[in-house]
N, C-alpha and C positions, 0 to 999 in steps of 0.2 A: 532244534538247534534253527534258527535264521540265518541265514548268510548274506541275503541279498535282500533288499527292499528296494523299488522305484523311490528316486529321491521327491518326486513331486507329487506323490500319492501320500495322501492321509489314515491310510489304514494299511494293512498287511493282505488282503488281495493280490494275487499275482506276483508277490515273494517267493524266493527258493531257499529253501532249508536241506538237513539233513536231519535223517531222525534216525534214533540211536535206542536199545533197549537195556533196561535196566535191569540185568540179573541178579544181583546181589546189591543192598545199601547199608551201610551201619556207620553209626559214630565213628569218628573215628579212634575214640578215645579205647575203643572195647577191641577191635582188630585186633588180634593176635592169631598165632599159628593153632591155637584149638579151633578156629571160627571156618578155617577152611576143610575143614575133616567132616566128612560125613555127607551125606546125598543133599538136596537142594532145599527139600523141606525142613529137615534138620537144621540147616544154618540158618534156612531162616527165620525159625522157631525159634531158634539161641538168641539171636540180632533183636528181635522183638522183646524178649523177655529181660535182655541185660544193657538195652540202649531206650526203652523205652520212655525215659525222661530225660534223657540227656540230649542238649540244645546245641551242641557243640558243633563243629564239620562235619563231614558226612564221606565216607570210603567207598566208591560202587565200584563194580566190579559191571562193563557196560559192552555192548560190542553194538556197531554198526548196522544198519536197516535198508536205506534206500535215501535218496534224492528227491524231492517231492516241490509243487509249486502249490500254493494257498488257493483254493478255490472257491471258498466262504468262509467270510467268519462268525459264527454262532453266537459268540458273546465275549467282551475282554474284560469282565468283573468277576471273579476277583484276580484271574489270571484268562491269557487267550484261551479260547478254543474254538477251534477252525477244522474246514473240510479242505484235505488237499488231497492232490492227485498225483499219482507219482510220476515222476519224470525222467523218460528214456533218451538217450541219445535217438538220432537220425539210423535209420535202417542202415547198413551197407551198400545198399544195392541203389536204394535212393538218392544216397550221398555220390556214388557212384554218378549216376544219371544225373544230377544236379549240374556237379563237376563236367561233365563233359558238355551241358549246354552251354556252360560258362565260358568253356572255353570256343564252343562254335561261334558264340555270339560277341566275344571282345577277345580274340587270340592277339591283335596289336597289343593292347593296354597286360594281356600279361604277361608280352616277353619282357615287357620295361620292367614291369614290377617282380619279375621273377626271383628267386636267389634257391640255394642249393637247397632247403627244405625244400620245395615245392614239385621238385620233379622226385621225391622218395615216395614210394609203395604205402600204403599200412604198413604192411610187414617188415618194411626196411626201417620204419620210423621207428618201431618197438625195441628194434634188435639194436638199432643206435641211441636208443633212451636207456635202454640195459648196462649197454656198457657204458656210456658216459655215468652213468649212476653207478656201475660196480667200479669205477676206477676213482671219483668222488668217495665212495663209502671207504674202498680199501687206502687211500689216503691217506684218510681220519683216520685209521685204524693204526696205522704207522704211527703216524703223528702221536697220538695217544696213547702208544705203549713201550714208546721212549721213556727209559730211567730219567728220574728226576736227577739234576746236580746236588750236590752238595750244598748249594747254594741256595736252590729253593726249596728243598729241603728243610732246611735251615730259614726261610722266611716262611713257609708255614705252621712250621711246627711252631713258631715264635711270635703268629697272628693272635690278635687281641680275644679271636674267638675263633670255635673250628669249623664255621662258614667254609672259609676258603680252601682245607686239606679235604674239605667233603664236597666242593665242586669239584677238585681235581679229579678225583675220584671217582666222583659220577659219571664226568667227561670218558674219564674210561672207558667205564664199563658202559656207556650210552653208545659209544662208536661202536663197542666189539655187539652189541645189544642188535645195534643199527645193520651192521653184515650181516649177524646172523640171520636175518629175518628176510632181510634181501637173498640171500641163496637158501632159503626155505623155500619165498616167495616164486623163485623164479622156477625150482626145482618142481614146483605145484601150480604152476601156472594153469597148463593145459586139465591140471582136473579142476579147477577153479573157475577156469572162464573159460571154455571150449566152442565158445561162437563169438566169433572176430571182437564182434562187435563190443561184449564184454570185456574181452581181452583188451580191447584199446580202453577203455573206461579206468580196468584195473590198474592197467600198468599207470597211466598217469596218474590218477591218484595215490597211488603208492610210493612212484617216484617225488612226488610232491613232496610227501610224509615225510621220506626219509633222508629226501636231501633237506628239508628244511625251509621251504620254500616261504615267500614274506605273505603274509593274509590277504593283502589284496589280489597277489598272484592265484592264489587259492580259491580267491570269491568268482575271477574269472574262468576261473577252471571250472567251475562248480555253474556256473551261470550258463557256458554254453554248452550246445547240445549235439556240434558237429564234433566226432571221436578223433578226424583226421585232425580238424584245426587246432583241438586241444595236444595233440602229441606233437603237433608241429612246435606250439606256445612252448612247452615243455620242455623239448629238443633243445628249441634255442637259446631256454634259461638252465639247464644243465651244460650245454655246451661254453655261455658266457662265465660259468662257477670253473667249469676245465680251466678254459685260456685263463683265468686270474690265478689257478694254483700253478699253470705250467708257468708263466710271468714271474710270477713269486720263486721259483725254483732256477727258473734260471738266471733271477737277478741275483741270487743268493750266489750260485754257481760265478758266475762274473765277479760274484764281490772277493772271495775267496779265492779265485784265480789271482785275482790283483794282488794281492795279500801273499800270498805263496811265493809268488813270480820276483814281487820287492825282498822277501825276505831269502832265497835262491842267492840274488845278487850281496848279500850282506854274508862275511865270513865270520861275525857274531854268532849266528844262527847255523850253522853248519848239520845238527840234527834236520835240517830241510834238505839235506842231501836224500833222505829215503826218498824221496818223490820221485817217480820218474818224468811225471810232468807235468805241467804248470793245468793243465786242461783237468777239469772235474765233472764230473756227471751229475744230470740235472735230478736223479734218483735220490729217495732219499736215505738210503745206506751209504751211497757215498758222499752227500752234503755231513749227516751225522762223522762221518772219519775224518773229513777233511776239518771238521768243528773240534773234535776231540784233538787233530795232531797240532792245529795252531794252538790248542790250552796248553797242551805240553810243551811243545816247544817255546813257549813265550818265557822271556828269562827281564832280571833286572831289579832294582830295587821298588819293593811295592810303594804306592802311594798311598798319604794322607790322605784321610776322606775331606772331601768338601768343604764339609761343615766346620773343618777346625779350625779352619781364618778366623771363624763368626767367634771362638773358646777367648773370653776376658773375665775379671773380675767382674762376679754376680751372675753370671751365668751359670744355668740346672745342666748338670750331665748326669750319667749314670754309669759306673761302673762292674765288670763283672768279678768278683775280687774271687772266689774259686766256687765248685759244686756245692758245698754248704750252706754260705749266705748267699752267692746269685747274686742279680743286680742290686746293687748300692746305690739307691740314690745320694746326691751333696750337691754344695754351690763351690765354684769356684772363689777361692778368696785372695785369690792374687793376678795380675797378669800371668800369661804363661812366659816362660823363657823357651827362648828357641836356640838348639846346641845341635848345627849339621842339619840331620836330618830324623829328628824328634822335638816333640815339645814337652817340655816339663812342666806339669799343670798341678799346681795346690789345690784341696778340696775339701771340704770339712761336711765329713757327711753326717745324714741326718737322724742317722739310729742312736750314735755315741756322742756326736760332737767331734770327733776325733779328726785332725786334720793330717794328710797325706800329703807327698810329694811323686807323684804318679807321670811316669814317659806315658805320651803317646805316639807310637813308632808305627810305620809302614808293615809290618809286621804280626806286630796284634792290636789292628785298629777294632778287629772286629769285640773288643773286649769294652770298647766307649759307644755309648752310642748319648743325642739327645734325651735328657729330660722327656720321660714318657705322661703325661696331662698336667 
């Protein structure tokens, strides 16, 4: 896979990419639990027999191999074939000597451009990257495992397709998987990359993958051969993500504190006396407790939906009759009549042509909705 090419060049010479090894490949239509039983030879033999005439999408099991730079293009038709050189990071000692030389030759400029990351050693950079990555993945996992509210469940269950519910489930499992991969990676880091140069490369690339960096930044990470510069690049991005997460939590906490304080001053909301202080923590648990308390302590008459003001003669609506009949579509045949806090609507239903006068109140507004389609 080619990641970067020189925009001024007309061929692939000098391009940088990543090589991968396909272990198993098969048409997606024949992938099932039986295909992953047996040794590799048996699996490949079954796949070739079962899917030799299938021209649909392929599902592959692959693993990354190495980073490369294109040295020479042998031919480009029907597809490119090239000779490549493995692209390695600079040796750690070579990098240290280069930094020392730059510091001696340009000390004043270094002081002017210095930031907090420039003073960190490679080992400290690795530690900071892992700490920030852990904070991000833990926060994502906590947010993903929060139970859906009844309203959220209802919206997902009543969606026109199963995709929204599937996406919500996928986000939860994806967050769990990312955190599990990170924990396994950190516990095995010294075994995976005993050499400092390899460790710098592995930590930076894994951070980019687990934190889901944007494609442009990942390409820049692969292009550089300076392992320390890459770590600084990664740490800056992770710190920005952590700062954004902290800012969002702080803003949410301040908003809830303001709302709680206003309720404490109102005698109508006596339940808020349970709050010993208007101060709310910025951790996930504290924010969730405060939000649930706000929901439970809100009182008053439910309001009509905003679209109720648009109901008039000729408008199409749907009404949930009961569990058996479900949603019944119909047409409003008279202008609605407003009685105190409810609206009386005359609806002619499509299925049998019957006309019924039905109330639209705040308490049962979930039984009404604009016609779908």
